[in-house]
KOLSE-49058 format. One record per residue (C-alpha): x, y, z; residue number from 1. Coordinates in pm, whole numbers. Each point is the difference from the previous one (the first is absolute). Example, Ala and Ser with C-alpha at 12.3 -4.5 7.8 and 13.67 -1.06 7.14 Angstrom:
[[1230 -450 780] 1]
[[137 344 -66] 2]
This chain:
[[5591 1165 -7635] 1]
[[-256 -269 80] 2]
[[-87 -127 -344] 3]
[[-203 -302 100] 4]
[[-352 -1 138] 5]
[[-196 -298 123] 6]
[[-344 -36 -159] 7]
[[-276 -248 71] 8]
[[-260 -52 -270] 9]
[[-275 -205 -155] 10]
[[-51 -263 272] 11]
[[346 -149 -65] 12]
[[288 40 241] 13]
[[257 173 -216] 14]
[[284 240 48] 15]
[[43 218 -304] 16]
[[304 214 -56] 17]
[[-93 355 -94] 18]
[[281 201 -151] 19]
[[-14 365 99] 20]
[[244 189 -217] 21]
[[99 365 31] 22]
[[86 214 -295] 23]
[[371 -90 22] 24]
[[-31 -349 148] 25]
[[168 -293 -171] 26]
[[-77 -369 20] 27]
[[267 -203 178] 28]
[[31 -331 -178] 29]
[[156 -165 304] 30]
[[-311 83 198] 31]
[[-200 -231 -223] 32]
[[256 -279 28] 33]
[[7 17 379] 34]
[[-319 178 110] 35]
[[-45 97 365] 36]
[[-216 -216 226] 37]
[[-281 257 -18] 38]
[[-41 -76 -372] 39]
[[-13 -377 25] 40]
[[-333 -170 -78] 41]
[[-211 -198 244] 42]
[[-172 -331 -77] 43]
[[-275 -211 151] 44]
[[137 -305 185] 45]
[[-290 -237 60] 46]
[[23 -272 262] 47]
[[-223 -262 -161] 48]
[[-214 -162 269] 49]
[[267 -153 219] 50]
[[241 -99 -277] 51]
[[306 168 152] 52]
[[352 -118 89] 53]
[[319 169 116] 54]
[[178 -117 -315] 55]
[[-268 140 -228] 56]
[[-8 333 181] 57]
[[377 40 -18] 58]
[[9 -89 -368] 59]
[[-280 249 -77] 60]
[[163 284 190] 61]
[[346 -66 -146] 62]
[[-148 2 -351] 63]
[[-194 322 70] 64]
[[312 171 135] 65]
[[193 -104 -309] 66]
[[-278 138 -221] 67]
[[6 338 177] 68]
[[-327 -30 192] 69]
[[-26 255 280] 70]
[[-301 -127 191] 71]
[[-257 -278 28] 72]
[[-362 -16 114] 73]
[[-76 -324 186] 74]
[[-359 -123 -20] 75]
[[-112 -348 111] 76]
[[-239 -122 -270] 77]
[[-237 -295 -6] 78]
[[-127 -24 -358] 79]
[[-39 -378 -29] 80]
[[315 -39 -208] 81]
[[250 -131 87] 82]
[[-150 -244 250] 83]
[[19 105 364] 84]
[[347 -37 151] 85]
[[111 -113 346] 86]
[[73 342 157] 87]
[[-321 148 144] 88]
[[-41 375 -6] 89]
[[114 166 326] 90]
[[100 -335 153] 91]
[[331 -9 194] 92]
[[170 -154 -307] 93]
[[-143 269 -228] 94]
[[117 277 233] 95]
[[345 -159 19] 96]
[[26 -5 -380] 97]
[[-135 352 -23] 98]
[[269 117 242] 99]
[[264 -177 -210] 100]
[[-126 174 -316] 101]
[[18 339 172] 102]
[[353 -69 124] 103]
[[113 -101 -349] 104]
[[-161 306 -156] 105]
[[171 218 260] 106]
[[337 -162 -81] 107]
[[-51 67 -370] 108]
[[-126 356 47] 109]
[[-349 -81 -133] 110]
[[-306 169 154] 111]
[[-301 -212 94] 112]
[[-368 93 24] 113]
[[-250 -245 146] 114]
[[-376 7 -37] 115]
[[-226 94 292] 116]
[[-164 -340 -20] 117]
[[-21 -314 -211] 118]
[[-92 27 -368] 119]
[[41 313 -207] 120]
[[-290 223 96] 121]
[[-60 176 328] 122]
[[62 -95 359] 123]
[[-166 -289 178] 124]
[[31 -361 100] 125]
[[-107 -269 244] 126]
[[36 224 303] 127]
[[-261 251 -123] 128]
[[-319 -49 204] 129]
[[-341 89 -155] 130]
[[-31 323 203] 131]
[[325 117 -163] 132]
[[-91 -110 -354] 133]
[[-143 202 -291] 134]
[[-374 61 45] 135]
[[-310 119 -184] 136]
[[-289 203 138] 137]
[[-314 -190 -98] 138]
[[-375 43 57] 139]
[[-296 -237 -23] 140]
[[-347 135 -84] 141]
[[-331 -103 158] 142]
[[-328 161 -107] 143]
[[-292 28 243] 144]
[[-339 176 -7] 145]
[[-137 192 298] 146]
[[-159 68 226] 147]
[[150 -316 148] 148]
[[159 -128 320] 149]
[[308 -156 -160] 150]
[[216 -255 186] 151]
[[226 -218 -211] 152]
[[363 -89 -56] 153]
[[135 207 -287] 154]
[[194 -186 -270] 155]
[[377 36 23] 156]
[[139 162 -316] 157]
[[173 -249 -226] 158]
[[373 39 -72] 159]
[[106 122 -343] 160]
[[184 -259 -208] 161]
[[380 31 20] 162]
[[137 178 -306] 163]
[[201 -307 -104] 164]
[[-274 -243 102] 165]
[[-50 -242 289] 166]
[[247 -242 -157] 167]
[[277 216 152] 168]
[[-119 -94 351] 169]
[[102 -308 192] 170]
[[-280 -180 182] 171]
[[103 173 326] 172]
[[13 345 -160] 173]
[[-334 -58 -172] 174]
[[-164 -82 334] 175]
[[131 325 144] 176]
[[-109 198 -307] 177]
[[-351 -150 20] 178]
[[-41 37 376] 179]
[[164 335 82] 180]
[[-249 281 57] 181]
[[-11 313 214] 182]
[[-307 225 31] 183]
[[40 372 -66] 184]
[[-352 148 -1] 185]
[[-368 -66 -67] 186]
[[-178 263 -208] 187]
[[-347 36 -151] 188]
[[-155 232 -257] 189]
[[-334 37 -179] 190]
[[15 -208 -316] 191]
[[6 231 -307] 192]
[[-213 -64 -305] 193]
[[155 -201 -280] 194]
[[339 -170 -4] 195]
[[245 266 -114] 196]
[[361 -107 43] 197]
[[331 174 -57] 198]
[[208 -138 -289] 199]
[[338 -155 88] 200]
[[-96 6 368] 201]
[[224 -291 104] 202]
[[304 174 -144] 203]
[[-99 342 130] 204]
[[-45 -146 349] 205]
[[337 -177 -54] 206]
[[-114 -354 52] 207]
[[216 -87 -294] 208]
[[194 175 -273] 209]
[[180 -209 -260] 210]
[[336 117 -137] 211]
[[-59 161 -337] 212]
[[193 -248 -214] 213]
[[-97 -310 198] 214]
[[-315 -87 -193] 215]
[[-218 134 -284] 216]
[[-249 275 79] 217]
[[164 160 304] 218]
[[-85 369 8] 219]
[[309 224 1] 220]
[[-194 239 224] 221]
[[-340 7 169] 222]
[[-238 241 -175] 223]
[[-225 204 226] 224]
[[-374 -41 -52] 225]
[[-199 321 -41] 226]
[[-335 -171 -52] 227]
[[-287 198 148] 228]
[[-194 -225 239] 229]
[[-327 127 153] 230]
[[20 48 380] 231]
[[-268 -264 62] 232]
[[234 -260 -156] 233]
[[295 98 222] 234]
[[82 -87 360] 235]
[[-50 309 214] 236]
[[305 20 231] 237]
[[-193 219 246] 238]
[[-242 -289 57] 239]
[[261 -269 64] 240]
[[-33 -120 361] 241]
[[257 -173 220] 242]
[[-132 -327 148] 243]
[[334 -132 123] 244]
[[-101 15 367] 245]
[[-317 -201 -74] 246]
[[189 -310 -122] 247]
[[130 -250 257] 248]
[[317 -209 -13] 249]
[[-177 -278 -191] 250]
[[-96 239 -279] 251]
[[-365 23 101] 252]
[[-152 339 -74] 253]
[[-298 113 206] 254]
[[-163 309 -150] 255]
[[-340 163 -32] 256]
[[-7 54 -378] 257]
[[-172 327 -104] 258]
[[-264 -1 -271] 259]
[[119 -75 -352] 260]
[[266 -217 -164] 261]
[[340 10 166] 262]
[[338 -150 -91] 263]
[[222 -113 287] 264]
[[377 -16 -53] 265]
[[217 -219 218] 266]
[[346 148 -58] 267]
[[314 -187 92] 268]
[[350 -107 -96] 269]
[[105 -316 -186] 270]
[[338 -121 -122] 271]
[[92 73 -360] 272]
[[160 -346 -14] 273]
[[320 136 -151] 274]
[[300 -221 71] 275]
[[374 22 -48] 276]
[[85 -107 -353] 277]
[[163 -185 -154] 278]
[[115 -118 340] 279]
[[155 -330 105] 280]
[[-244 -206 205] 281]
[[177 68 332] 282]
[[-43 373 -65] 283]
[[-354 4 -139] 284]
[[-227 224 206] 285]
[[-212 313 -10] 286]
[[126 336 -120] 287]
[[25 263 273] 288]
[[-250 285 10] 289]
[[145 297 -186] 290]
[[-212 240 212] 291]
[[131 -115 338] 292]
[[346 113 106] 293]
[[-2 -241 292] 294]
[[-81 -299 -222] 295]
[[287 69 -237] 296]
[[242 72 283] 297]
[[-94 -325 177] 298]
[[66 -195 -318] 299]
[[325 176 -80] 300]
[[134 -39 351] 301]
[[-93 -369 5] 302]
[[155 -57 -343] 303]
[[279 256 -20] 304]
[[138 -78 345] 305]
[[73 -356 -113] 306]
[[153 120 -327] 307]
[[222 259 168] 308]
[[114 -241 269] 309]
[[99 -255 -266] 310]
[[184 266 -202] 311]
[[220 104 291] 312]
[[194 328 15] 313]
[[-49 226 -301] 314]
[[241 226 -185] 315]
[[-103 293 -223] 316]
[[-20 -75 -372] 317]
[[48 -377 19] 318]
[[-186 -302 132] 319]
[[-356 55 119] 320]
[[-91 365 -58] 321]
[[-368 1 -98] 322]
[[-345 -124 99] 323]
[[-205 -4 -318] 324]
[[-381 35 -29] 325]
[[-68 -139 -345] 326]
[[-283 48 -247] 327]
[[-359 76 103] 328]
[[-188 -305 -129] 329]
[[-259 -32 275] 330]
[[-303 175 -148] 331]
[[-177 242 232] 332]
[[-93 66 362] 333]
[[-274 228 137] 334]
[[-28 -98 365] 335]
[[180 -18 333] 336]
[[-85 40 367] 337]
[[76 373 -14] 338]
[[-106 81 -356] 339]
[[-325 180 88] 340]
[[173 208 267] 341]
[[280 85 -241] 342]
[[-254 98 -266] 343]
[[-175 243 233] 344]
[[328 142 130] 345]
[[141 57 -349] 346]
[[-314 101 -191] 347]
[[-180 193 274] 348]
[[-335 -184 -13] 349]
[[-140 -339 98] 350]
[[-18 -264 -274] 351]
[[-304 -173 158] 352]
[[-278 192 -184] 353]
[[165 -91 -333] 354]
[[88 -365 66] 355]
[[-283 -125 -230] 356]
[[225 128 -283] 357]
[[249 -284 51] 358]
[[-280 -236 -110] 359]
[[-52 213 -310] 360]
[[-297 199 137] 361]
[[-49 359 -114] 362]
[[15 220 312] 363]
[[-168 341 -46] 364]
[[130 32 -360] 365]
[[252 -159 -234] 366]
[[238 294 51] 367]
[[-14 -28 379] 368]
[[46 -378 -22] 369]
[[298 36 -231] 370]
[[155 259 228] 371]
[[-46 -216 309] 372]
[[163 -298 -172] 373]
[[282 227 -114] 374]
[[56 94 365] 375]
[[-26 -369 92] 376]
[[281 -84 -244] 377]
[[210 298 102] 378]
[[-15 -108 364] 379]
[[115 -347 -101] 380]
[[283 149 -206] 381]
[[118 216 285] 382]
[[8 -296 238] 383]
[[204 -204 -247] 384]
[[249 278 -65] 385]
[[55 66 370] 386]
[[293 -240 -59] 387]
[[6 -193 329] 388]
[[313 -188 -115] 389]
[[199 317 62] 390]
[[-30 -36 377] 391]
[[153 -348 -16] 392]
[[282 124 -223] 393]
[[72 292 230] 394]
[[18 -232 302] 395]
[[258 -207 -187] 396]
[[207 311 -81] 397]
[[-124 -21 -355] 398]
[[32 190 -320] 399]
[[-352 9 -135] 400]
[[-24 -37 -377] 401]
[[-359 -11 -124] 402]
[[-40 -135 -352] 403]
[[-352 96 -88] 404]
[[-145 -94 -335] 405]
[[-374 -21 50] 406]
[[-270 -114 241] 407]
[[-272 -88 -250] 408]
[[-312 -1 220] 409]
[[73 320 191] 410]
[[259 241 -135] 411]
[[-158 30 -339] 412]
[[-300 155 173] 413]
[[181 270 192] 414]
[[95 307 -199] 415]
[[-250 282 -41] 416]
[[-11 242 -291] 417]
[[286 240 41] 418]
[[266 -270 16] 419]
[[39 -124 356] 420]
[[238 -283 78] 421]
[[-26 -310 216] 422]
[[167 27 337] 423]
[[261 -256 -97] 424]
[[366 78 39] 425]
[[230 -153 -261] 426]
[[369 -73 48] 427]
[[7 159 344] 428]
[[337 -85 144] 429]
[[79 -61 364] 430]
[[304 -162 162] 431]
[[101 -360 57] 432]
[[-222 -264 -154] 433]
[[-267 79 -256] 434]
[[-363 -92 -45] 435]
[[-87 -36 -367] 436]
[[-371 51 -66] 437]
[[-170 -61 -332] 438]
[[-376 54 11] 439]
[[-84 -119 -345] 440]
[[-258 -144 -228] 441]
[[-6 -28 -373] 442]
[[-151 270 -210] 443]
[[0 330 -178] 444]
[[-165 306 153] 445]
[[-197 250 -203] 446]
[[68 367 72] 447]
[[-290 235 75] 448]
[[177 291 165] 449]
[[128 164 -317] 450]
[[363 -38 102] 451]
[[242 -87 -278] 452]
[[139 -306 177] 453]
[[97 -317 -178] 454]
[[-141 -303 183] 455]
[[177 -325 -46] 456]
[[-80 -302 217] 457]
[[-129 224 275] 458]
[[324 196 40] 459]
[[102 342 -125] 460]
[[299 228 33] 461]
[[-72 344 140] 462]
[[256 245 134] 463]
[[265 -269 -4] 464]
[[-165 -255 230] 465]
[[-213 -307 -44] 466]
[[-338 16 166] 467]
[[-328 -187 9] 468]
[[-254 89 -266] 469]
[[-342 -27 165] 470]
[[-272 59 -255] 471]
[[-272 259 16] 472]
[[-362 -111 26] 473]
[[-184 157 -288] 474]
[[-237 247 156] 475]
[[15 -122 360] 476]
[[276 239 93] 477]
[[-192 286 -163] 478]
[[-310 -34 212] 479]
[[170 248 225] 480]
[[-101 206 297] 481]
[[-373 -1 -78] 482]
[[-32 -377 38] 483]
[[235 -14 297] 484]
[[-221 257 168] 485]
[[-302 -225 -62] 486]
[[187 -301 139] 487]
[[91 190 314] 488]
[[-358 118 51] 489]
[[-129 -350 76] 490]
[[19 -51 378] 491]
[[123 -317 167] 492]
[[-245 -285 -52] 493]
[[-275 34 261] 494]
[[-101 -283 225] 495]
[[-374 -73 19] 496]
[[-187 104 312] 497]
């Protein structure tokens, strides 16, 4: 009888023994004196910013073996203390020492997991180019009054401040964050009366979403606005026009403006500015886009190939067995080169007529705007949970173990009334090596689906497995078929004659 089950919980790498006793089962005292390897705990084993030696590694591993430790998670950390050591991350000396640590762990029968990048959150580093980094969809606004022959360079939308501030950027990274920009579209619409704006628009458009327990005042969920706004104060999606073809490479728009006040949106992509953290300086770089399979695969192949070569031949259940994607502490992403195409493919309608909503504009009605932003978040969630790391694991002959706790800016917006679940597989086993994934933030989700589930730290037990607990948007998921029908009735944005 298999009486031990491995459980991952609460954002901490832990192996908890679960005793499953039958009616006539008895507890074997010897089992507790000499538990099997599957019951032994794992611990974090931080390499502190280049302060590593063969002697120190051997002493650590010998002591862990003596204490009954079954596995270690290696993360290279640069937290300012202790002072930076002589062994630079991923240098030939570092890789040599890493290989020695793996060989020693293999000799002692200890399993090793290593992070998918420097620091303890995500996957990224110096090799991540801006096109492969996390991005925001942004839009600048220019108001003009027609009739008018307009010819001017439209302002480039400003980047949103990085969630952890610009202090996390080196001078080189800051230059790239400030300068990177890619155009997506140019749109225009008749300016509505008044200045009605959607509450919590930045969070609903997933520009940022703070973990619940990270600071005072973070909303445990995003309430849906049902405020009645007169049509004349809303953007009419049927009157949004596509001016993309009328802007040249310099950003100059040439357009015969119709009569009335018009708002022009220059829509593009900027970097979120999220970096690997807390990474040693040789590993500090941008986080990979979580929407782009190719970006993550390019990073993992660049990084993991070096790690696997240094580790040498692997044996099941000892030495290097796991690539570990640690906690989600990188705020939010709502843009990529393919995001608009993915939105239309997955949702069945073009996002362009509703793009003013990402700036907080009310498009047609508050209910329609809320529903569009719900679809916007759901598309982002689906791209994140496509799990591109699995392809890399499979190519390495990997056992894929996803440890999913919570993705605070996306998953908590996914489930509709009726109790859907995020498309995140938890503890899915394959063969060979394993990829440990922990999409996590910090927070407590509030239930709105009526299910009698106990939420604790974003994880619940249901039917014997651990799974992600994405929260339900209050009201947004209930807007239902009527609003989706209205969204689908708006044609693709017309181009002016």
